[in-house]
PAVEX-110351 format. One record per residue (C-alpha): residue number from 1; x negated, y negated, z negated. Coordinates in Angstrom, 3 decimals. Layout:
% PAVEX-110351
@num: NUM&u: X&v: Y&w: Z
...
***
This chain:
% PAVEX-110351
@num: 1&u: -113.730&v: 118.558&w: -21.303
@num: 2&u: -113.346&v: 114.559&w: -20.995
@num: 3&u: -115.708&v: 112.616&w: -23.092
@num: 4&u: -112.842&v: 111.710&w: -25.543
@num: 5&u: -112.778&v: 115.093&w: -26.631
@num: 6&u: -116.215&v: 115.429&w: -27.584
@num: 7&u: -116.782&v: 117.725&w: -30.541
@num: 8&u: -118.811&v: 115.243&w: -32.442
@num: 9&u: -115.784&v: 112.970&w: -32.539
@num: 10&u: -112.629&v: 114.731&w: -32.183
@num: 11&u: -111.621&v: 117.625&w: -34.495
@num: 12&u: -109.096&v: 120.599&w: -34.021
@num: 13&u: -106.294&v: 121.328&w: -36.137
@num: 14&u: -108.086&v: 124.224&w: -37.954
@num: 15&u: -111.120&v: 121.997&w: -38.429
@num: 16&u: -108.760&v: 119.625&w: -40.050
@num: 17&u: -106.920&v: 122.055&w: -42.097
@num: 18&u: -110.461&v: 123.477&w: -43.371
@num: 19&u: -111.714&v: 120.024&w: -44.452
@num: 20&u: -108.447&v: 119.048&w: -45.911
@num: 21&u: -107.139&v: 121.973&w: -47.509
@num: 22&u: -103.995&v: 121.286&w: -45.750
@num: 23&u: -102.358&v: 124.301&w: -43.799
@num: 24&u: -102.009&v: 123.695&w: -39.915
@num: 25&u: -98.134&v: 124.294&w: -40.426
@num: 26&u: -98.006&v: 121.743&w: -43.034
@num: 27&u: -100.030&v: 119.085&w: -40.594
@num: 28&u: -97.369&v: 119.959&w: -37.800
@num: 29&u: -94.551&v: 119.612&w: -40.152
@num: 30&u: -96.062&v: 115.976&w: -41.289
@num: 31&u: -96.488&v: 114.995&w: -37.558
@num: 32&u: -92.847&v: 115.883&w: -36.921
@num: 33&u: -91.222&v: 114.505&w: -40.153
@num: 34&u: -93.454&v: 111.472&w: -40.673
@num: 35&u: -95.455&v: 110.814&w: -37.418
@num: 36&u: -98.759&v: 111.291&w: -39.360
@num: 37&u: -101.279&v: 112.761&w: -38.538
@num: 38&u: -100.733&v: 111.794&w: -34.850
@num: 39&u: -103.048&v: 113.799&w: -32.718
@num: 40&u: -104.245&v: 113.290&w: -29.454
@num: 41&u: -104.092&v: 116.248&w: -27.060
@num: 42&u: -106.802&v: 118.000&w: -24.772
@num: 43&u: -106.504&v: 118.927&w: -21.340
@num: 44&u: -105.233&v: 122.158&w: -22.505
@num: 45&u: -102.687&v: 120.824&w: -24.643
@num: 46&u: -104.298&v: 121.398&w: -28.186
@num: 47&u: -104.211&v: 118.714&w: -30.949
@num: 48&u: -107.252&v: 117.003&w: -31.294
@num: 49&u: -107.833&v: 114.699&w: -34.243
@num: 50&u: -110.099&v: 111.439&w: -34.527
@num: 51&u: -112.310&v: 110.956&w: -37.427
@num: 52&u: -110.379&v: 107.892&w: -38.332
@num: 53&u: -107.318&v: 110.171&w: -38.501
@num: 54&u: -109.168&v: 112.774&w: -40.641
@num: 55&u: -110.745&v: 109.936&w: -43.089
@num: 56&u: -107.121&v: 108.499&w: -43.636
@num: 57&u: -105.782&v: 112.137&w: -44.029
@num: 58&u: -108.381&v: 113.152&w: -46.515
@num: 59&u: -107.387&v: 109.879&w: -48.758
@num: 60&u: -103.667&v: 110.704&w: -48.238
@num: 61&u: -104.169&v: 114.222&w: -49.565
@num: 62&u: -105.799&v: 112.752&w: -52.608
@num: 63&u: -102.994&v: 110.755&w: -53.397
@num: 64&u: -100.612&v: 113.364&w: -52.867
@num: 65&u: -102.578&v: 115.720&w: -55.358
@num: 66&u: -102.138&v: 112.890&w: -57.911
@num: 67&u: -98.412&v: 113.213&w: -57.515
@num: 68&u: -97.537&v: 110.629&w: -54.730
@num: 69&u: -94.833&v: 112.090&w: -52.312
@num: 70&u: -95.824&v: 112.943&w: -48.877
@num: 71&u: -93.013&v: 110.865&w: -47.195
@num: 72&u: -94.329&v: 107.737&w: -48.775
@num: 73&u: -98.056&v: 108.298&w: -48.485
@num: 74&u: -98.182&v: 109.301&w: -45.154
@num: 75&u: -96.583&v: 106.344&w: -43.917
@num: 76&u: -98.902&v: 103.849&w: -45.452
@num: 77&u: -102.136&v: 102.278&w: -44.057
@num: 78&u: -105.311&v: 103.508&w: -44.781
@num: 79&u: -106.107&v: 100.612&w: -47.005
@num: 80&u: -102.644&v: 100.850&w: -48.643
@num: 81&u: -103.519&v: 104.769&w: -49.489
@num: 82&u: -106.914&v: 103.754&w: -50.558
@num: 83&u: -105.516&v: 101.116&w: -53.021
@num: 84&u: -102.821&v: 104.011&w: -54.423
@num: 85&u: -105.521&v: 106.212&w: -54.968
@num: 86&u: -107.798&v: 103.570&w: -56.779
@num: 87&u: -104.642&v: 102.503&w: -58.936
@num: 88&u: -104.120&v: 105.863&w: -60.060
@num: 89&u: -107.897&v: 106.565&w: -60.897
@num: 90&u: -107.803&v: 103.489&w: -63.034
@num: 91&u: -104.552&v: 104.867&w: -64.611
@num: 92&u: -106.346&v: 108.316&w: -65.318
@num: 93&u: -109.404&v: 106.479&w: -66.922
@num: 94&u: -106.924&v: 104.538&w: -69.036
@num: 95&u: -105.478&v: 107.455&w: -70.440
@num: 96&u: -108.849&v: 109.144&w: -71.087
@num: 97&u: -110.171&v: 106.045&w: -73.094
@num: 98&u: -106.811&v: 106.375&w: -75.039
@num: 99&u: -107.802&v: 110.023&w: -75.884
@num: 100&u: -111.328&v: 109.461&w: -76.620
@num: 101&u: -110.886&v: 106.331&w: -78.645
@num: 102&u: -108.058&v: 105.062&w: -80.732
@num: 103&u: -104.621&v: 106.468&w: -79.767
@num: 104&u: -102.643&v: 103.662&w: -77.766
@num: 105&u: -99.896&v: 101.675&w: -79.488
@num: 106&u: -96.187&v: 103.146&w: -78.298
@num: 107&u: -95.420&v: 100.453&w: -75.743
@num: 108&u: -98.944&v: 101.011&w: -73.985
@num: 109&u: -98.316&v: 104.843&w: -73.900
@num: 110&u: -94.904&v: 104.592&w: -72.614
@num: 111&u: -96.392&v: 102.124&w: -70.014
@num: 112&u: -98.765&v: 104.637&w: -68.974
@num: 113&u: -95.551&v: 107.293&w: -68.726
@num: 114&u: -93.760&v: 104.633&w: -66.521
@num: 115&u: -96.673&v: 104.484&w: -64.365
@num: 116&u: -96.965&v: 108.134&w: -64.026
@num: 117&u: -93.302&v: 108.154&w: -63.085
@num: 118&u: -93.495&v: 105.641&w: -60.284
@num: 119&u: -96.026&v: 108.125&w: -58.848
@num: 120&u: -93.838&v: 111.178&w: -59.683
@num: 121&u: -96.859&v: 112.772&w: -61.159
@num: 122&u: -95.157&v: 115.493&w: -63.145
@num: 123&u: -98.161&v: 117.186&w: -64.441
@num: 124&u: -99.861&v: 114.213&w: -65.841
@num: 125&u: -96.865&v: 113.005&w: -67.496
@num: 126&u: -96.645&v: 116.670&w: -69.167
@num: 127&u: -100.151&v: 116.515&w: -70.261
@num: 128&u: -99.796&v: 113.131&w: -71.739
@num: 129&u: -96.691&v: 114.406&w: -73.597
@num: 130&u: -98.816&v: 117.333&w: -74.731
@num: 131&u: -101.560&v: 115.063&w: -76.001
@num: 132&u: -99.235&v: 112.631&w: -77.876
@num: 133&u: -97.274&v: 115.506&w: -79.527
@num: 134&u: -100.070&v: 117.212&w: -80.840
@num: 135&u: -102.087&v: 113.812&w: -81.549
@num: 136&u: -99.221&v: 112.077&w: -83.585
@num: 137&u: -97.089&v: 115.140&w: -84.834
@num: 138&u: -93.886&v: 116.218&w: -83.755
@num: 139&u: -91.930&v: 113.309&w: -86.081
@num: 140&u: -94.321&v: 110.670&w: -85.230
@num: 141&u: -93.740&v: 111.798&w: -81.325
@num: 142&u: -90.007&v: 111.920&w: -81.895
@num: 143&u: -89.270&v: 108.984&w: -84.037
@num: 144&u: -91.503&v: 106.790&w: -82.400
@num: 145&u: -92.402&v: 107.394&w: -78.806
@num: 146&u: -88.807&v: 108.690&w: -77.616
@num: 147&u: -87.269&v: 105.830&w: -79.324
@num: 148&u: -89.717&v: 103.353&w: -77.754
@num: 149&u: -89.225&v: 105.137&w: -74.260
@num: 150&u: -85.613&v: 105.038&w: -74.453
@num: 151&u: -85.600&v: 101.283&w: -74.954
@num: 152&u: -87.986&v: 100.572&w: -72.482
@num: 153&u: -86.489&v: 102.351&w: -69.572
@num: 154&u: -83.107&v: 100.818&w: -70.355
@num: 155&u: -84.800&v: 97.295&w: -70.440
@num: 156&u: -86.657&v: 97.683&w: -67.164
@num: 157&u: -83.629&v: 99.173&w: -65.240
@num: 158&u: -81.594&v: 96.430&w: -66.708
@num: 159&u: -83.877&v: 93.669&w: -65.374
@num: 160&u: -84.640&v: 95.556&w: -62.143
@num: 161&u: -88.239&v: 96.169&w: -62.928
@num: 162&u: -87.867&v: 99.635&w: -62.771
@num: 163&u: -85.979&v: 101.661&w: -60.009
@num: 164&u: -83.418&v: 103.830&w: -61.462
@num: 165&u: -84.926&v: 106.869&w: -59.552
@num: 166&u: -88.167&v: 106.394&w: -61.607
@num: 167&u: -86.467&v: 106.193&w: -64.823
@num: 168&u: -84.430&v: 109.066&w: -64.181
@num: 169&u: -87.517&v: 111.193&w: -63.096
@num: 170&u: -89.200&v: 110.040&w: -66.387
@num: 171&u: -86.187&v: 110.901&w: -68.566
@num: 172&u: -85.797&v: 114.194&w: -66.915
@num: 173&u: -89.276&v: 115.242&w: -67.579
@num: 174&u: -89.095&v: 114.223&w: -71.310
@num: 175&u: -86.018&v: 116.134&w: -71.885
@num: 176&u: -87.379&v: 119.179&w: -70.170
@num: 177&u: -90.375&v: 118.726&w: -72.563
@num: 178&u: -88.226&v: 118.460&w: -75.719
@num: 179&u: -85.945&v: 121.427&w: -74.248
@num: 180&u: -88.783&v: 124.195&w: -75.347
@num: 181&u: -89.150&v: 123.281&w: -78.924
@num: 182&u: -85.501&v: 122.884&w: -79.217
@num: 183&u: -84.724&v: 126.134&w: -77.919
@num: 184&u: -87.677&v: 127.972&w: -80.067
@num: 185&u: -86.557&v: 126.086&w: -83.458
@num: 186&u: -82.860&v: 126.602&w: -83.053
@num: 187&u: -83.392&v: 130.531&w: -82.327
@num: 188&u: -85.605&v: 130.756&w: -85.597
@num: 189&u: -83.430&v: 128.933&w: -87.835
@num: 190&u: -80.591&v: 130.787&w: -89.989
@num: 191&u: -79.623&v: 127.131&w: -92.016
@num: 192&u: -76.473&v: 125.100&w: -91.884
@num: 193&u: -74.874&v: 124.962&w: -88.212
@num: 194&u: -75.343&v: 121.727&w: -86.584
@num: 195&u: -73.056&v: 120.983&w: -83.194
@num: 196&u: -74.700&v: 118.630&w: -80.971
@num: 197&u: -72.993&v: 116.648&w: -78.069
@num: 198&u: -76.181&v: 115.380&w: -76.467
@num: 199&u: -73.930&v: 112.942&w: -74.185
@num: 200&u: -70.287&v: 112.566&w: -73.240
@num: 201&u: -71.492&v: 110.660&w: -69.914
@num: 202&u: -73.420&v: 112.026&w: -67.164
@num: 203&u: -76.799&v: 110.905&w: -68.433
@num: 204&u: -77.881&v: 112.953&w: -71.276
@num: 205&u: -80.643&v: 110.187&w: -73.106
@num: 206&u: -84.073&v: 111.210&w: -74.440
@num: 207&u: -82.955&v: 110.171&w: -77.907
@num: 208&u: -80.260&v: 112.650&w: -77.769
@num: 209&u: -82.743&v: 115.381&w: -77.370
@num: 210&u: -85.033&v: 114.049&w: -80.213
@num: 211&u: -82.215&v: 113.962&w: -82.499
@num: 212&u: -81.528&v: 117.507&w: -82.051
@num: 213&u: -85.049&v: 118.663&w: -82.071
@num: 214&u: -85.363&v: 116.916&w: -85.243
@num: 215&u: -82.225&v: 118.434&w: -86.880
@num: 216&u: -83.947&v: 121.781&w: -85.857
@num: 217&u: -87.230&v: 121.010&w: -87.244
@num: 218&u: -85.551&v: 120.153&w: -90.430
@num: 219&u: -84.372&v: 124.172&w: -90.375
@num: 220&u: -80.772&v: 123.542&w: -88.799
@num: 221&u: -79.449&v: 125.956&w: -86.563
@num: 222&u: -78.537&v: 123.466&w: -83.782
@num: 223&u: -75.805&v: 124.370&w: -81.337
@num: 224&u: -75.982&v: 122.002&w: -78.209
@num: 225&u: -73.166&v: 121.128&w: -75.718
@num: 226&u: -74.168&v: 120.492&w: -72.107
@num: 227&u: -73.948&v: 117.032&w: -70.639
@num: 228&u: -70.575&v: 115.799&w: -69.563
@num: 229&u: -68.727&v: 117.771&w: -72.167
@num: 230&u: -65.291&v: 116.153&w: -72.387
@num: 231&u: -64.063&v: 114.945&w: -75.476
@num: 232&u: -60.990&v: 117.743&w: -75.475
@num: 233&u: -63.884&v: 120.499&w: -75.176
@num: 234&u: -65.918&v: 118.922&w: -77.721
@num: 235&u: -63.060&v: 119.071&w: -80.260
@num: 236&u: -62.499&v: 122.577&w: -79.490
@num: 237&u: -65.809&v: 123.883&w: -79.917
@num: 238&u: -66.021&v: 122.042&w: -83.283
@num: 239&u: -62.724&v: 123.749&w: -84.431
@num: 240&u: -63.749&v: 127.207&w: -83.200
@num: 241&u: -66.836&v: 127.010&w: -85.241
@num: 242&u: -64.680&v: 125.917&w: -88.341
@num: 243&u: -65.830&v: 126.402&w: -91.905
@num: 244&u: -69.194&v: 127.604&w: -90.474
@num: 245&u: -69.884&v: 124.007&w: -89.071
@num: 246&u: -71.986&v: 122.075&w: -91.658
@num: 247&u: -72.583&v: 119.125&w: -89.240
@num: 248&u: -71.474&v: 117.397&w: -86.116
@num: 249&u: -73.621&v: 114.907&w: -84.108
@num: 250&u: -72.610&v: 113.052&w: -81.330
@num: 251&u: -74.839&v: 110.528&w: -79.104
@num: 252&u: -72.754&v: 107.936&w: -78.253
@num: 253&u: -72.146&v: 107.394&w: -74.630
@num: 254&u: -71.828&v: 103.769&w: -73.259
@num: 255&u: -68.203&v: 104.103&w: -72.629
@num: 256&u: -67.070&v: 105.032&w: -76.180
@num: 257&u: -65.464&v: 108.407&w: -75.134
@num: 258&u: -66.460&v: 109.916&w: -78.441
@num: 259&u: -64.556&v: 107.539&w: -80.573
@num: 260&u: -61.232&v: 109.055&w: -80.608
@num: 261&u: -62.345&v: 112.395&w: -80.825
@num: 262&u: -64.584&v: 111.689&w: -83.715
@num: 263&u: -61.615&v: 110.195&w: -85.642
@num: 264&u: -59.326&v: 113.132&w: -85.097
@num: 265&u: -62.324&v: 115.774&w: -86.208
@num: 266&u: -62.834&v: 113.734&w: -89.254
@num: 267&u: -59.127&v: 114.572&w: -90.305
@num: 268&u: -59.148&v: 118.033&w: -88.866
@num: 269&u: -62.648&v: 119.550&w: -89.939
@num: 270&u: -63.190&v: 120.571&w: -93.434
@num: 271&u: -64.378&v: 117.875&w: -95.854
@num: 272&u: -67.700&v: 119.869&w: -96.111
@num: 273&u: -68.470&v: 119.138&w: -92.688
@num: 274&u: -70.514&v: 115.732&w: -92.029
@num: 275&u: -69.635&v: 113.813&w: -88.936
@num: 276&u: -72.384&v: 111.745&w: -87.542
@num: 277&u: -73.227&v: 109.692&w: -84.568
@num: 278&u: -76.172&v: 107.592&w: -83.146
@num: 279&u: -78.032&v: 106.020&w: -80.247
@num: 280&u: -77.787&v: 102.504&w: -78.976
@num: 281&u: -74.254&v: 102.469&w: -78.097
@num: 282&u: -73.077&v: 104.066&w: -81.543
@num: 283&u: -70.580&v: 102.169&w: -83.617
@num: 284&u: -69.358&v: 102.537&w: -87.420
@num: 285&u: -66.247&v: 104.501&w: -87.482
@num: 286&u: -64.426&v: 105.453&w: -90.489
@num: 287&u: -65.490&v: 109.032&w: -91.773
@num: 288&u: -68.517&v: 109.207&w: -89.512
@num: 289&u: -72.007&v: 108.467&w: -90.731
@num: 290&u: -74.161&v: 106.334&w: -88.156
@num: 291&u: -77.923&v: 106.897&w: -87.688
@num: 292&u: -79.359&v: 103.710&w: -87.141
@num: 293&u: -82.734&v: 105.460&w: -86.304
@num: 294&u: -84.056&v: 108.786&w: -85.962
@num: 295&u: -85.894&v: 108.731&w: -89.049
@num: 296&u: -82.733&v: 109.054&w: -90.944
@num: 297&u: -81.825&v: 112.551&w: -89.747
@num: 298&u: -84.925&v: 113.939&w: -91.529
@num: 299&u: -83.586&v: 112.473&w: -94.863
@num: 300&u: -79.986&v: 113.446&w: -94.016
@num: 301&u: -80.360&v: 117.030&w: -92.544
@num: 302&u: -81.922&v: 118.768&w: -95.439
@num: 303&u: -78.772&v: 117.648&w: -97.955
@num: 304&u: -76.776&v: 120.006&w: -95.477
@num: 305&u: -78.885&v: 122.907&w: -97.269
@num: 306&u: -77.277&v: 122.222&w: -100.650
@num: 307&u: -73.889&v: 122.879&w: -99.248
@num: 308&u: -74.829&v: 125.397&w: -96.958
@num: 309&u: -76.202&v: 127.808&w: -99.778
@num: 310&u: -72.998&v: 127.332&w: -102.079
***
């Protein structure tokens, strides 16, 4: 074997796998797909890895474990990967400090969530959601943090300070987090029925899910329609429920597709059915109550029980 393949300097794929925890097949896939790690070859054609390559790979694996995508990390230089890891560790330290000391302000915590989203760090996001949920209580979490999150995402995307893919990732994780308690609360409730159209466009918002969870938390039997539900389907669903429907909530979409259907339903549904709307795109409509902030829902929903029990 030539000097450059001395075992003190070069390592086989099996040795690299044992050191990094990355299966040999994955190492081959990364090499083929991303061009790294790029081994040399022994006289027998076997892959051999230098000490520098192994060090860079170990740093990359740390970054990947923190939630960064292999396709991004494996094409960075060793210095860039090291910087990414240090930034992530600093972020974790800030989160830990927030847990040990006073809870962070909404804008600070939302800022941390956005940094996690930049790294596509799903596990860190969900752990942070859970901490905030139990630290601040369900209503505090919904009325304060989800509202701030929706505002910050809209503003940062509008100002090109945050790529849409990162905003979508964070919204998706938050909606997934809220979907669990929404299902649990809705299944347990036997209170007044409220039909929720979470969005009439293709991007259901965090605020829409927060509104539905708040209604369910107040004891309402919440029925949610999927994203992209057409105005016609919303109208037919509401009419199908008829007199059993105590409330209808539409989270306003940017295009105003809900306007006409809400005005129609205000004339077609029973007068005992409360029609409401909310969200940053909501406008005043005749016969429709507009929620200016989520806290109003916790005062409105209990009033439905008076009609429900008659």
